[in-house]
N, C-alpha and C positions, 0 to 999 in steps of 0.2 A: 132560426134564424128571422132578425126583422127586416122587412121589405122597404124602401122610400116609396114615396106616393107617387113618385115618377119616375121613368127612367132616363140615364143618361147615356147617349151613344155616340161613337166617335165615327161619322160615315167617313167613305175614302171614295174619293173619284176615280176615272179609269187610269188617271196619270197618277195617282198614289198620294195625292194629296188629300190633307186632311177639309171637308166638306160638310157644312151644315145647313139645314133649313133655321128659317127663323124661330120655330118651336123646340129646337133640339140645341140645348146649350153646349160650346166645346168645353170641355175643362180645362183646355189651355187657354182659354180667353174667357173668363166669366166676367162680370160687371161683380161691382160689391155686392148688390142686390142679389143677383144670383148664388155668388157663393154664401154669403150669410144663410139664404131659405134653404141651402144643400147643408152645408153645417148644421144648422138648428135641425133638420130633419133627421138627421142621422145619429145624433146627440140628445141628451137629456138636458143640455141649457140653451138660454133664449140668446140666441144670435142674431144681432143686427144688422144693418148696411152701416151705420155709425160707428158700429165697435169694427168692423170689417177697413172702413175708412180710417181710423184711429192706427188701427195695425200698421196699415202702409205709411201714413205720417211717422209712425216708431221705426219704421225700416223694414216692414215685411215686403218679400219682392213684389214687383209688379210690372207688367209690362208695359212701351214707351205708350199705348194708347189708356192706359188708366185700367187696362181688364188685369184679371188674375188667373195664374197658371194654378188652379186648385193643388196639385201634386206639391209643385214649390211651395204653396203657402200654408198647407198643412205640414211640410216637412221644418219651415219656419217658427209655427206655433208649438210644433213639438220641441223643439231647440229651447225655445222661449220657455216651456214649461218646466224643462229640466234644469234651466237656470234658474228657476223660482222666480221669472218675472211675471 
């Protein structure tokens, strides 16, 4: 099994809400740059921040603040690949 060079965790505070410090990205609120780094590390293709931003402009889901939910984005990418786009 191939391991990523860093770990992504989702910490939970005492009230059950998602909380992380600045060094741990939340997979539900990644910047395009963070998403690009994670996807590039997980696969064999070069992924850039500009490519992620272009996907958002093409209809990829994004949060109101411009961040990306990695699960939603990955599902969008899979749908696009299935349609040959």
